[in-house]
C-alpha positions as CSV (number, residue, x, y, z in Angstrom):
1,M,130.1,148.8,136.3
2,S,126.5,147.5,136.5
3,T,123.8,149.3,134.6
4,P,120.2,150.0,135.8
5,A,119.1,147.2,133.5
6,D,121.5,144.8,135.2
7,E,120.2,145.8,138.6
8,R,116.6,145.3,137.4
9,S,117.5,141.9,136.0
10,R,119.3,140.9,139.3
11,S,116.3,142.1,141.3
12,R,113.9,139.9,139.3
13,V,116.2,136.9,139.8
14,V,116.4,137.6,143.6
15,L,112.6,138.1,143.9
16,T,112.1,134.9,141.9
17,H,114.4,133.1,144.3
18,L,112.6,134.6,147.2
19,G,109.2,133.6,146.0
20,V,110.4,130.1,145.3
21,M,112.1,129.7,148.6
22,A,109.1,131.1,150.5
23,A,106.9,128.5,148.8
24,V,109.4,125.8,149.6
25,A,109.6,126.9,153.2
26,M,105.9,126.5,153.5
27,V,105.9,123.1,151.9
28,L,108.8,121.8,153.9
29,G,107.5,123.5,157.1
30,L,110.8,125.4,157.6
31,L,110.9,128.7,159.5
32,T,114.6,129.4,159.4
33,A,115.7,132.9,158.6
34,G,117.8,131.8,155.6
35,L,114.8,130.2,153.8
36,A,111.6,131.9,155.0
37,L,111.3,135.3,156.6
38,P,108.3,137.2,157.9
39,F,106.8,139.0,154.9
40,V,106.9,142.3,156.7
41,A,110.7,141.9,156.8
42,V,111.2,141.1,153.2
43,V,113.0,144.3,152.3
44,G,116.6,145.4,151.8
45,A,119.0,143.1,153.7
46,A,116.4,140.3,153.8
47,V,116.3,140.1,150.0
48,K,120.1,140.0,150.0
49,D,120.2,137.2,152.6
50,V,117.7,135.0,150.7
51,S,119.7,135.5,147.4
52,Q,122.9,134.6,149.3
53,G,121.2,131.5,150.7
54,M,120.3,130.3,147.2
55,D,123.9,130.9,146.0
56,D,125.2,128.7,148.8
57,L,123.2,125.7,147.5
58,P,124.8,123.3,144.9
59,A,125.4,124.7,141.5
60,E,124.4,123.2,138.1
61,L,123.9,119.4,137.7
62,E,126.0,117.8,134.9
63,T,123.8,115.9,132.6
64,R,125.7,112.9,131.4
65,P,124.4,110.9,128.4
66,L,121.7,108.5,129.3
67,A,122.4,104.8,129.2
68,E,121.1,103.4,125.9
69,K,121.0,99.9,124.6
70,T,123.4,98.7,122.0
71,S,122.2,97.1,118.8
72,I,124.1,94.3,117.0
73,V,123.0,94.2,113.4
74,D,123.9,92.4,110.2
75,G,125.2,94.1,107.0
76,Q,121.6,95.0,106.0
77,G,120.8,96.5,109.4
78,N,118.7,93.6,110.6
79,L,118.8,93.3,114.4
80,I,120.9,90.4,115.7
81,A,120.7,91.2,119.4
82,S,120.4,94.0,121.9
83,L,122.7,94.6,124.9
84,Y,121.7,96.8,127.7
85,D,121.6,97.5,131.4
86,E,118.6,99.8,130.8
87,N,116.4,99.2,127.8
88,R,116.4,102.7,126.3
89,I,116.6,104.4,122.9
90,S,116.8,108.1,123.2
91,V,114.8,110.2,120.7
92,G,114.2,113.9,120.1
93,L,111.0,115.7,121.0
94,D,110.2,115.9,117.3
95,Q,110.2,112.1,117.2
96,I,107.5,111.9,119.9
97,S,103.9,112.2,118.9
98,R,102.0,115.4,119.8
99,T,99.4,113.4,121.7
100,M,102.1,111.8,123.9
101,V,103.5,115.2,124.8
102,Q,100.0,116.5,125.6
103,S,99.2,113.4,127.7
104,I,102.3,113.6,129.8
105,V,102.0,117.3,130.4
106,S,98.3,117.1,131.3
107,I,98.7,114.5,133.9
108,E,102.1,115.3,135.4
109,D,102.5,119.1,135.1
110,Y,99.7,120.9,133.2
111,R,101.3,124.4,133.7
112,F,104.7,123.2,132.7
113,Y,105.2,125.7,129.9
114,R,103.9,128.6,132.1
115,H,105.8,128.3,135.3
116,G,109.5,128.1,136.3
117,A,111.4,125.4,138.2
118,L,108.7,125.3,140.9
119,D,105.0,125.4,140.2
120,L,103.8,127.5,143.1
121,K,100.1,127.0,142.3
122,G,100.5,123.3,141.9
123,T,102.7,123.0,145.1
124,M,100.2,124.9,147.2
125,R,97.3,122.8,145.8
126,A,99.1,119.6,146.7
127,L,100.0,121.0,150.1
128,V,96.4,121.8,150.9
129,T,95.0,118.6,149.5
130,N,97.6,116.5,151.4
131,Q,96.9,118.3,154.7
132,A,93.2,117.9,154.3
133,N,93.7,114.1,153.8
134,S,96.4,113.7,156.5
135,G,98.8,112.2,154.0
136,M,100.4,112.2,150.6
137,V,97.7,112.3,148.0
138,Q,99.1,114.7,145.4
139,G,102.6,115.4,144.4
140,G,103.7,119.0,143.8
141,S,106.9,118.3,141.8
142,S,107.1,119.9,138.4
143,I,108.4,117.9,135.4
144,T,111.7,119.7,135.8
145,Q,112.0,118.6,139.4
146,Q,111.1,115.1,138.5
147,M,113.7,115.1,135.7
148,V,116.3,116.3,138.2
149,K,115.5,113.5,140.6
150,L,115.6,110.9,137.8
151,T,118.9,112.3,136.6
152,L,120.4,112.1,140.1
153,L,119.2,108.5,140.5
154,D,120.5,107.6,137.0
155,Q,123.9,109.0,137.6
156,A,124.3,107.5,141.1
157,K,127.0,104.8,141.0
158,T,127.3,103.8,144.7
159,K,124.7,102.7,147.2
160,K,125.3,105.8,149.2
161,E,124.6,108.0,146.1
162,K,121.5,106.1,145.3
163,I,120.2,106.6,148.9
164,A,121.0,110.3,148.7
165,A,119.1,110.5,145.4
166,T,115.9,109.1,146.9
167,D,116.0,110.1,150.6
168,D,112.8,111.9,151.7
169,T,114.8,114.7,153.3
170,Y,114.7,118.5,153.1
171,A,118.3,118.6,152.0
172,R,117.6,116.4,149.0
173,K,114.5,118.4,148.0
174,L,116.4,121.7,148.3
175,R,119.2,120.4,146.2
176,E,116.8,119.1,143.5
177,L,115.1,122.5,143.5
178,R,118.4,124.3,143.1
179,Y,119.3,122.1,140.2
180,A,115.8,122.6,138.7
181,I,116.3,126.3,138.8
182,A,119.6,126.0,137.0
183,F,118.0,123.8,134.3
184,E,115.2,126.3,133.8
185,Q,117.8,129.1,133.4
186,N,120.1,127.2,131.0
187,Y,117.8,125.0,128.9
188,S,114.6,125.3,127.0
189,K,111.3,123.8,128.2
190,D,111.4,121.5,125.2
191,W,114.9,120.2,126.1
192,I,113.8,119.5,129.7
193,L,110.6,117.7,128.5
194,E,112.6,115.7,126.0
195,R,115.1,114.5,128.6
196,Y,112.3,113.7,131.0
197,L,110.5,111.5,128.4
198,N,113.8,109.7,127.6
199,I,114.9,109.2,131.2
200,A,111.6,108.1,132.8
201,Y,110.9,104.5,133.6
202,F,107.7,103.1,132.1
203,G,107.7,99.6,133.7
204,D,108.3,96.1,132.5
205,G,112.0,96.9,132.0
206,T,111.5,99.8,129.6
207,Y,113.3,103.2,130.0
208,G,112.3,106.1,127.9
209,I,109.3,106.7,125.7
210,Q,110.7,105.1,122.5
211,S,111.5,101.7,124.2
212,A,108.1,101.8,125.9
213,A,106.3,102.4,122.7
214,K,108.1,99.6,121.0
215,H,107.6,97.2,123.9
216,F,104.0,97.8,124.7
217,F,102.6,98.6,121.2
218,N,105.3,97.6,118.7
219,K,105.5,101.1,117.2
220,N,107.7,104.2,117.3
221,A,107.0,107.0,119.7
222,S,106.2,109.3,116.8
223,R,103.2,107.1,115.9
224,L,101.5,106.8,119.3
225,N,97.8,107.6,119.3
226,L,95.7,109.1,122.0
227,K,94.7,105.7,123.6
228,Q,98.3,104.6,123.7
229,S,99.7,107.9,124.8
230,A,97.3,108.2,127.7
231,L,98.3,104.7,128.9
232,L,102.0,105.4,128.8
233,A,101.6,108.9,130.4
234,G,99.8,107.2,133.3
235,L,102.5,104.7,133.9
236,V,105.3,107.1,135.1
237,K,103.6,107.8,138.4
238,N,103.9,104.1,139.4
239,P,105.4,102.0,136.7
240,T,105.3,98.8,138.7
241,G,101.9,99.2,140.2
242,Y,100.3,100.2,136.9
243,D,102.3,97.7,134.7
244,P,99.7,96.7,132.1
245,T,101.3,93.3,131.6
246,N,100.8,92.4,135.2
247,Y,97.8,94.6,136.3
248,P,95.7,95.4,133.2
249,E,92.7,96.6,135.3
250,R,94.8,99.1,137.2
251,A,96.5,100.3,134.0
252,L,93.1,100.8,132.4
253,A,91.8,102.8,135.3
254,R,94.9,104.9,135.3
255,R,94.7,105.5,131.6
256,N,91.1,106.7,132.0
257,V,92.3,109.1,134.7
258,V,94.7,110.7,132.2
259,L,91.9,111.0,129.6
260,D,89.6,112.6,132.1
261,R,92.3,115.1,133.1
262,M,92.9,115.9,129.4
263,A,89.2,116.6,128.9
264,E,89.1,118.7,132.1
265,L,91.9,120.8,130.7
266,N,90.2,121.0,127.3
267,V,93.1,119.4,125.6
268,I,90.6,116.9,124.2
269,T,86.8,117.0,124.1
270,R,84.7,115.1,126.7
271,E,83.2,113.1,123.9
272,K,86.7,112.0,122.7
273,A,87.7,111.1,126.2
274,E,84.6,108.9,126.6
275,E,85.1,107.3,123.2
276,V,88.6,106.3,124.0
277,K,87.8,105.2,127.6
278,A,85.4,102.6,126.1
279,K,88.3,100.9,124.4
280,G,90.6,98.2,125.7
281,L,94.3,98.6,126.3
282,G,95.2,97.3,122.8
283,L,98.6,96.0,123.8
284,D,101.0,94.4,121.4
285,V,103.8,93.4,123.8
286,Q,107.2,92.7,122.3
287,A,109.7,90.6,124.2
288,A,112.6,92.9,125.2
289,A,115.4,90.4,124.5
290,N,118.6,91.3,126.3
291,G,121.9,89.6,125.3
292,C,122.6,86.8,122.9
293,V,120.2,84.0,124.2
294,N,117.3,85.0,122.0
295,S,119.4,86.1,119.0
296,P,118.9,84.3,115.7
297,A,122.7,83.7,115.9
298,P,123.4,83.3,119.6
299,F,127.0,82.0,119.4
300,F,127.9,84.5,116.7
301,C,126.6,87.2,119.0
302,D,128.6,85.8,121.9
303,Y,131.7,85.8,119.7
304,V,131.1,89.4,118.7
305,Y,130.7,90.4,122.3
306,N,133.9,88.7,123.5
307,Y,135.7,90.0,120.4
308,L,134.8,93.6,121.3
309,L,135.7,93.1,125.0
310,E,139.3,92.4,123.8
311,D,139.4,95.7,121.9
312,R,141.4,98.2,123.9
313,A,140.2,101.0,121.7
314,L,136.8,100.7,123.4
315,G,138.2,101.3,126.9
316,E,141.3,100.8,129.1
317,T,139.8,98.0,131.1
318,K,137.3,95.2,130.3
319,A,134.9,96.8,132.8
320,E,135.0,100.0,130.8
321,R,134.4,98.2,127.5
322,K,131.5,96.2,129.0
323,R,129.9,99.4,130.3
324,L,130.3,101.0,126.9
325,L,128.8,98.0,125.1
326,R,125.8,97.8,127.5
327,S,125.0,101.4,127.9
328,G,126.6,103.4,125.0
329,G,123.7,103.1,122.6
330,L,126.1,101.8,119.9
331,T,125.3,100.1,116.6
332,V,127.6,97.2,116.0
333,R,127.6,96.3,112.3
334,T,128.7,92.7,111.7
335,S,129.7,90.4,108.9
336,I,127.0,87.7,109.4
337,D,124.6,86.7,106.7
338,L,121.4,85.5,108.3
339,D,120.5,83.3,105.3
340,Y,123.8,81.5,105.7
341,Q,123.2,81.3,109.5
342,K,119.8,79.7,108.9
343,A,121.2,77.1,106.5
344,A,124.0,76.3,109.0
345,D,121.6,76.0,111.9
346,E,119.2,73.8,110.1
347,S,121.9,71.4,109.0
348,V,123.6,71.2,112.4
349,Q,120.3,70.7,114.2
350,S,119.3,67.9,111.9
351,H,122.6,66.0,112.2
352,V,123.3,66.5,116.0
353,Y,120.6,66.7,118.5
354,P,121.0,68.9,121.6
355,T,121.0,66.1,124.1
356,D,123.3,63.8,122.1
357,Q,126.6,62.8,123.6
358,A,128.2,64.9,120.9
359,I,128.7,68.5,119.9
360,G,128.2,69.6,116.3
361,G,129.8,72.9,115.1
362,L,129.9,74.7,111.8
363,A,131.7,77.9,110.8
364,M,131.7,79.9,107.6
365,V,134.3,82.4,106.5
366,E,134.5,84.5,103.3
367,P,137.8,84.3,101.5
368,R,139.8,87.5,100.8
369,T,137.9,89.4,103.4
370,G,137.8,87.2,106.5
371,N,134.1,88.0,107.0
372,V,132.5,85.5,109.4
373,K,129.3,84.6,107.7
374,A,127.8,82.1,110.1
375,L,128.5,80.2,113.4
376,S,126.4,77.4,114.5
377,Q,126.5,74.7,117.2
378,S,124.2,71.8,118.2
379,R,123.7,72.7,121.8
380,P,121.5,75.8,122.0
381,M,122.3,78.7,124.2
382,G,120.6,78.6,127.6
383,A,120.7,77.2,131.1
384,K,118.4,74.1,130.8
385,K,121.0,71.3,130.8
386,N,118.3,68.6,130.6
387,E,117.4,70.1,127.2
388,G,121.0,70.1,126.1
389,Q,121.4,73.9,126.5
390,T,124.7,75.5,127.3
391,Y,126.4,78.9,127.4
392,L,129.7,77.5,126.3
393,N,130.8,78.4,122.8
394,Y,132.6,75.5,121.2
395,V,133.0,76.9,117.6
396,V,135.5,79.7,118.2
397,P,139.0,80.0,119.5
398,E,139.5,79.7,123.2
399,K,140.3,83.5,123.5
400,Y,136.7,84.3,122.4
401,G,134.9,81.2,123.6
402,D,134.9,78.4,126.2
403,S,136.7,75.4,124.6
404,K,140.4,74.6,124.1
405,G,139.3,73.0,120.8
406,F,139.4,69.6,119.3
407,Q,142.0,67.6,117.4
408,A,141.3,68.2,113.7
409,G,142.7,64.9,112.3
410,S,143.8,64.7,108.7
411,T,142.5,68.2,107.8
412,F,146.0,69.3,108.9
413,K,147.5,67.4,106.0
414,A,146.7,70.4,103.8
415,F,149.3,72.5,105.6
416,V,152.0,69.9,104.9
417,L,150.8,69.7,101.3
418,A,151.1,73.5,100.9
419,A,154.6,73.6,102.5
420,A,155.8,70.8,100.3
421,L,154.5,72.5,97.2
422,K,156.0,75.8,98.2
423,Q,159.4,74.1,98.8
424,G,159.3,72.3,95.5
425,K,161.2,69.3,96.8
426,V,158.4,66.9,95.7
427,S,156.5,67.3,92.5
428,M,152.7,67.0,92.4
429,T,152.8,63.7,90.5
430,Q,155.9,62.2,92.1
431,N,155.1,58.7,93.6
432,I,156.2,57.8,97.1
433,Y,155.7,54.3,98.2
434,S,153.4,54.3,101.2
435,P,153.1,51.0,103.0
436,P,150.2,50.0,105.3
437,S,152.4,50.8,108.3
438,L,155.7,52.5,108.9
439,T,158.0,53.2,111.8
440,L,160.0,56.5,111.4
441,R,163.1,57.5,113.4
442,K,163.5,60.7,115.4
443,E,166.4,61.9,113.3
444,D,164.2,61.8,110.2
445,Y,162.4,65.0,111.4
446,I,164.2,68.3,111.3
447,D,163.0,71.1,113.6
448,C,163.2,74.9,113.2
449,D,166.7,75.1,114.5
450,G,168.0,72.7,111.8
451,K,168.5,69.9,114.3
452,P,166.6,66.5,114.6
453,Y,163.6,66.7,116.9
454,D,163.8,64.6,120.0
455,Y,160.8,62.6,119.2
456,G,161.5,58.9,119.4
457,P,160.4,56.1,117.0
458,W,157.0,56.9,115.5
459,P,154.8,54.1,114.3
460,V,152.2,55.1,111.6
461,S,149.6,53.0,109.9
462,N,147.0,53.6,107.2
463,S,143.2,53.3,107.7
464,T,142.5,53.7,104.0
465,T,144.7,52.5,101.1
466,S,148.4,51.9,100.6
467,G,151.0,51.6,97.8
468,N,152.6,54.2,95.5
469,K,150.9,57.5,96.1
470,N,151.4,61.1,94.9
471,M,150.0,64.4,96.1
472,Y,146.7,63.8,94.3
473,T,146.1,60.2,95.3
474,G,147.8,60.4,98.7
475,T,145.5,63.4,99.6
476,R,142.3,62.1,98.0
477,E,142.6,58.8,99.9
478,S,144.1,60.5,103.0
479,V,147.1,58.1,103.2
480,N,148.8,58.5,106.6
481,T,152.2,56.9,105.7
482,F,152.4,59.1,102.6
483,Y,152.0,62.3,104.7
484,A,154.3,61.0,107.4
485,Q,157.0,60.8,104.7
486,L,156.0,64.1,103.2
487,I,156.5,66.0,106.4
488,R,159.8,64.4,106.7
489,E,160.7,66.1,103.5
490,T,159.4,69.5,104.5
491,G,160.7,69.5,108.0
492,L,158.5,70.4,111.0
493,C,159.0,74.1,110.9
494,E,157.4,75.3,107.7
495,P,154.1,73.4,108.0
496,Y,153.7,74.5,111.6
497,N,154.5,78.2,110.9
498,L,152.3,78.2,107.8
499,A,149.3,76.9,109.8
500,K,149.8,79.7,112.3
501,K,150.0,82.3,109.5
502,M,146.7,80.9,108.1
503,G,144.9,81.4,111.4
504,I,145.4,78.3,113.5
505,Q,146.0,79.4,117.1
506,L,149.2,77.3,117.9
507,D,151.0,78.4,121.0
508,N,152.5,75.2,122.5
509,P,155.1,73.9,120.0
510,E,157.1,71.8,122.4
511,G,154.5,70.9,125.0
512,D,155.2,70.9,128.8
513,E,158.4,69.8,130.4
514,Y,157.6,66.2,129.5
515,G,156.6,67.0,126.0
516,R,152.9,66.5,126.6
517,G,150.6,68.5,124.4
518,A,153.4,69.3,121.9
519,E,152.2,70.7,118.6
520,R,155.3,70.9,116.4
521,V,155.8,67.2,116.1
522,A,155.8,64.8,113.2
523,S,152.2,63.8,114.0
524,F,151.3,67.4,113.3
525,T,150.4,66.2,109.8
526,L,147.7,63.9,111.4
527,G,146.1,66.9,113.2
528,V,147.1,66.3,116.9
529,P,146.8,70.1,117.8
530,D,143.5,71.3,119.2
531,T,141.6,73.8,117.1
532,S,138.1,75.2,116.5
533,P,135.8,75.2,113.5
534,L,136.3,79.0,113.0
535,E,140.1,78.6,112.9
536,M,139.8,75.8,110.3
537,A,137.4,77.8,108.1
538,E,139.7,80.8,108.3
539,A,142.7,78.7,107.3
540,Y,141.1,77.0,104.4
541,A,139.7,80.3,103.2
542,T,143.3,81.2,102.6
543,F,143.5,78.4,100.0
544,A,140.3,79.6,98.4
545,G,141.7,83.2,98.4
546,R,144.8,82.1,96.4
547,G,147.1,82.4,99.4
548,L,145.7,85.7,100.8
549,H,145.0,85.1,104.5
550,C,142.6,87.4,106.2
551,D,141.9,87.4,109.9
552,S,138.4,86.4,110.9
553,R,136.3,89.6,111.0
554,P,133.0,89.5,112.8
555,V,132.6,93.3,113.1
556,T,132.9,95.8,110.3
557,A,132.1,99.0,112.1
558,I,130.7,100.6,115.3
559,E,128.6,103.7,115.3
560,D,127.7,105.9,118.3
561,A,124.2,106.7,119.5
562,Q,124.0,109.6,117.0
563,G,125.0,107.3,114.1
564,N,128.5,108.7,113.8
565,L,131.3,106.3,112.9
566,L,133.1,105.4,116.2
567,K,135.5,102.8,114.8
568,S,135.9,100.8,111.6
569,Y,137.3,97.3,111.4
570,P,139.1,97.0,108.0
571,E,140.1,93.7,106.5
572,K,143.4,92.5,107.9
573,C,144.9,90.4,105.1
574,Q,148.4,89.2,104.1
575,Q,149.7,87.0,101.3
576,V,151.1,84.0,103.2
577,I,151.7,81.6,100.4
578,P,152.2,82.3,96.7
579,G,149.0,82.2,94.6
580,A,150.5,79.4,92.4
581,V,151.0,77.3,95.5
582,A,147.4,77.9,96.6
583,D,146.2,77.0,93.1
584,A,148.1,73.7,93.3
585,V,146.6,73.0,96.8
586,N,143.1,73.7,95.4
587,D,143.7,71.4,92.4
588,V,144.7,68.6,94.8
589,L,141.8,69.2,97.3
590,R,139.2,69.5,94.6
591,G,140.0,65.8,93.8
592,V,138.6,64.9,97.3
593,M,135.2,66.2,96.0
594,E,135.4,64.4,92.7
595,P,134.6,60.7,91.9
596,G,136.9,58.5,93.9
597,G,137.4,61.1,96.7
598,F,135.9,60.9,100.2
599,G,133.8,64.0,99.5
600,Q,132.3,63.0,96.2
601,Y,128.8,62.4,97.7
602,I,128.6,65.7,99.6
603,A,130.0,68.0,96.9
604,P,127.6,70.8,95.9
605,S,126.1,70.1,92.5
606,T,126.0,73.8,91.4
607,R,129.5,75.1,92.2
608,V,133.1,73.8,92.1
609,S,134.4,72.8,95.5
610,A,137.5,71.4,97.3
611,G,137.9,70.0,100.7
612,K,139.5,67.6,103.2
613,T,138.2,65.0,105.7
614,G,139.6,64.6,109.2
615,T,139.2,61.9,111.8
616,T,141.2,61.6,115.0
617,Q,143.0,58.5,116.2
618,S,140.4,57.6,118.9
619,G,137.4,58.7,116.8
620,R,136.6,61.4,119.4
621,A,136.2,64.1,116.7
622,V,135.5,64.0,113.0
623,W,135.8,66.9,110.5
624,F,135.1,68.1,107.0
625,V,136.6,71.4,105.9
626,G,135.6,72.4,102.4
627,Y,135.3,75.5,100.2
628,T,134.3,77.1,97.0
629,P,136.3,80.0,95.5
630,T,134.0,82.4,97.5
631,L,133.1,80.6,100.8
632,A,134.9,78.3,103.2
633,A,133.2,76.2,105.9
634,A,134.4,73.9,108.6
635,S,132.1,71.1,110.0
636,M,133.0,69.3,113.2
637,I,131.2,66.6,115.3
638,A,133.0,65.7,118.5
639,G,132.0,63.2,121.1
640,A,131.3,65.0,124.4
641,N,129.2,64.2,127.5
642,S,126.9,66.7,129.2
643,F,129.8,68.4,130.8
644,G,131.6,68.8,127.5
645,Q,134.3,66.3,128.3
646,P,135.6,64.3,125.2
647,I,134.3,60.8,124.6
648,E,134.5,58.5,121.6
649,L,131.9,58.8,118.9
650,G,131.9,55.1,118.1
651,G,128.9,53.4,119.7
652,Q,127.0,56.7,120.1
653,T,123.7,57.6,118.5
654,V,124.1,61.1,117.0
655,G,121.2,62.8,115.2
656,G,119.2,59.7,115.5
657,T,121.8,57.6,113.7
658,Y,123.9,55.0,115.3
659,I,127.7,55.4,114.7
660,S,129.6,52.2,114.6
661,A,132.9,53.8,113.3
662,A,133.2,57.5,113.0
663,S,134.8,59.1,109.9
664,G,135.0,62.7,108.6
665,S,133.4,61.9,105.3
666,G,130.5,59.8,106.7
667,V,129.6,61.9,109.8
668,A,130.8,65.5,109.6
669,G,130.8,65.6,105.8
670,P,127.0,65.4,105.3
671,M,126.4,68.2,107.8
672,W,128.8,70.4,105.7
673,G,127.1,69.3,102.5
674,D,123.5,70.0,103.6
675,A,124.4,73.5,104.6
676,M,126.4,74.2,101.4
677,D,123.7,72.8,99.2
678,V,121.4,75.6,100.4
679,I,124.0,78.3,100.1
680,T,126.0,77.5,97.0
681,P,123.3,78.4,94.4
682,T,123.6,82.0,95.7
683,L,127.4,82.2,95.3
684,P,129.2,83.7,92.3
685,E,130.0,81.2,89.5
686,E,133.7,81.1,89.9
687,D,136.3,78.4,89.3
688,F,139.6,77.7,90.9
689,Q,142.6,78.8,88.9
690,R,144.5,75.8,87.5
691,P,148.1,75.5,88.5
692,N,150.8,76.3,85.9
693,G,151.8,72.8,84.8
694,T,152.6,69.9,87.1
695,E,155.2,71.8,89.0
696,I,155.1,75.3,90.4
697,S,158.9,76.0,90.8
698,G,160.1,78.7,88.5
699,V,156.8,80.6,88.2
700,L,157.5,82.8,91.3
701,T,158.5,86.5,91.3
702,T,160.6,88.3,93.9
703,V,158.9,91.1,95.8
704,P,160.9,94.3,95.2
705,S,162.0,96.6,98.0
706,V,159.7,99.6,98.4
707,S,160.7,100.9,101.9
708,G,161.1,104.6,102.1
709,M,159.1,105.2,98.9
710,P,156.0,107.5,98.7
711,L,152.8,105.5,98.5
712,E,152.1,106.2,94.9
713,Q,155.6,105.2,93.8
714,A,155.5,102.0,95.8
715,Q,152.2,101.0,94.3
716,Q,153.5,101.6,90.8
717,V,156.7,99.5,91.5
718,L,154.6,96.6,92.8
719,T,152.2,96.8,89.9
720,D,155.0,96.9,87.4
721,A,156.4,93.7,89.0
722,G,153.1,92.0,88.5
723,F,151.7,92.2,92.1
724,T,148.5,93.7,93.5
725,P,149.3,96.4,96.0
726,S,147.0,96.9,99.1
727,V,147.3,99.7,101.7
728,G,147.5,98.6,105.3
729,S,147.7,100.6,108.5
730,Y,150.2,103.1,109.8
731,V,153.1,101.6,111.9
732,N,155.8,103.1,114.1
733,S,159.0,103.4,112.1
734,E,162.0,105.7,111.7
735,V,161.2,106.0,108.0
736,T,159.8,109.4,107.0
737,S,156.2,109.9,108.1
738,G,153.8,109.0,105.3
739,A,156.4,106.9,103.4
740,I,156.4,103.1,103.2
741,A,157.8,101.5,106.3
742,Y,157.8,98.0,104.9
743,S,155.7,95.6,102.8
744,S,154.2,92.2,103.7
745,P,155.4,89.9,102.3
746,G,158.7,91.8,102.5
747,A,161.4,92.4,99.9
748,G,162.9,89.2,98.6
749,A,159.9,87.0,99.2
750,S,158.8,84.9,96.3
751,L,155.2,85.2,95.2
752,S,153.1,84.5,92.1
753,S,152.0,87.1,89.6
754,G,148.9,88.9,90.8
755,D,149.5,88.1,94.5
756,T,148.7,90.8,97.1
757,V,151.4,92.8,98.8
758,V,150.3,95.0,101.7
759,L,152.0,98.3,102.2
760,Y,152.4,99.8,105.7
761,L,152.9,103.5,106.0
762,S,155.3,105.0,108.6
763,T,154.3,107.3,111.5
764,G,157.9,108.5,111.6
765,Y,158.0,107.8,115.3
766,V,159.5,104.9,117.3
767,P,158.6,104.8,121.0
768,A,161.1,103.7,123.6
769,E,161.1,99.9,124.1
770,P,160.2,98.6,127.6
771,R,162.9,96.6,129.3
772,K,162.5,92.9,128.9
773,G,163.5,90.1,131.2
774,N,165.3,86.9,130.0
775,G,163.5,83.6,130.1
776,K,164.3,80.2,128.9
777,K,161.9,77.4,128.0
778,G,162.8,73.8,128.2
779,R,162.7,71.5,125.2
780,G,160.5,68.4,125.7
781,R,159.6,65.4,123.8
782,G,156.6,65.2,121.5
783,R,153.8,62.7,121.3
784,G,152.9,60.3,118.6
785,G,149.5,59.6,117.1
786,R,147.6,57.9,114.3
787,G,145.0,59.5,112.1
788,R,142.3,58.5,109.7
789,G,140.9,60.2,106.6
């Protein structure tokens, strides 16, 4: 049952609607009974009819979040790049200077805080002025009405919706008015003004007052002074026509109109208005960079963007993820170190020029975290091909970039070395006679199924030294026939699978139906598979991390527009080789950097290092992959024409130096060394751990079974066994929820004391498996190859 107070309140609303609609009817020129009635008849049923007419109009307008630009930052919060469809940063009204608020209200709607959705006085004034001038001279829309129109336009997704949001029709104006009334009823004036200042377009690509303040004056909206506020307030009427970057005289005149209006309204004194009018615009325009092109780390930025586009947690489809990244106002926190990036860029740019018939690339990864610290390439990002620019990213895996990769040459010998050490079939000091050339039979090489691989005779020759070689001398001198015999001892399976576990994207072990492009072949040890600098840096970081492999991690966290954590990206690490094996590999590879090794002249003077050279058979690509205990870096220079197609480096002039014969140590090595010379003094003073004696067999410990145990118990069991437990993610499993589903490496694996074992907690749930089809893949024949050190 309604009360007298309810009736009085309803009557006030009805009369307010009546007054508004009467004014609207005059402005629109409508005389229909539902909108405007003869005032003598505005009683009883007429009031009810007008109220019903208002109720038939559309209800409240949903206010979706405004599109905001996403910021990509480094670990210290320094801006790397901005991504946006609309250059906007939303701020609260308390973050906007008082003079800005006064300026916009004065020029756009001076009675804003005193009227409702429609300013009857302002509307009538505009109507009279426009009729007297036979055209549109003044606008009568209140700030609330303007905000509604801008909201409808902002939320229009189709061409039809955009036309409906801007059509000069009575239906559109009535709909906007109804929405404005709803806003005035449900929100405060401050909320409406705040949204208006955030949604408005200020010209030159800037949306919202904060972006406009930063763009035109390089300051926050909270610090805008009167001169600046008056200029920005004047822009919203015609952002293009008054754009101060294109039409400074018009912008100045418009600013002065705002100042005069503020003085007329006694918001400021006439003296103050004249004082400010005598000043210039005082612009400090900042380039509003959008995307990765103008980033201090353009190809790292590109990698981050493509990395996030693959993350289904950010949207069901790539289109949804792209929309979130370009309009969600996110803060993407990354792993890059801009000092490392600068050192990498300067080295790459000095060794390979943009227009050279070659591509230089350098990637840096932190061991035991996977943090990507720098990515650099010689061809700058851009569209000017005559200046060597490109949008193709050559330094990352094909999934996140634009290149299938380059053969890595003898850098792959390290995977065979690690497999041989792990198996213990050949000791570190055992000599193997390695002649200048050797032809090996197909039955000498055993594949994953335990059968000889159908490979054919494989002729191998050395490009360095020959004779009796062991793991130290055979690696330091990069002896091909030594490693051809070593992979015969290990078999093809373990080195190949180990490389995959360490981050090399191998997905074509047997090649096509003719064996072309095969990866799991005897010449794997000479680096015939294609790969990228980032993959190689990630893999060698595993050696530096004592066998703990961590996936490359460019992003550490994403925050939403309010600064709340949206998603974290934890380290994804797994012990893939025993620590003692990694120690032995490090001991062998540090010999490459010592006197007598190919890397002796590029080794950093302030920190211990290890590394391996790589040169492909045709000399189309040369590599140097090296590391300290706390940083791994892969340097590559590959012959490539302006279209990115491979060509030989020999006979080319690269970085101003003529190359007669390309080698990893002589061409790619110096580029690695120059970058590391800058960075290594800032790295921790750590040394590699020496291997336990000349052989590693017998020093390994078996990982105990912890499946089904509570977390604390499992951690204690692993600690007692001499391992370092680490907690991974939850996984679907029939094991009790919260208990350990399994460990990685699993029970029975052999590791060194102190190695990391990751524990995976069970969800207690196993979803039904989708039905799978059967498919068979033919087995082809591999290809041969020759490598150089």
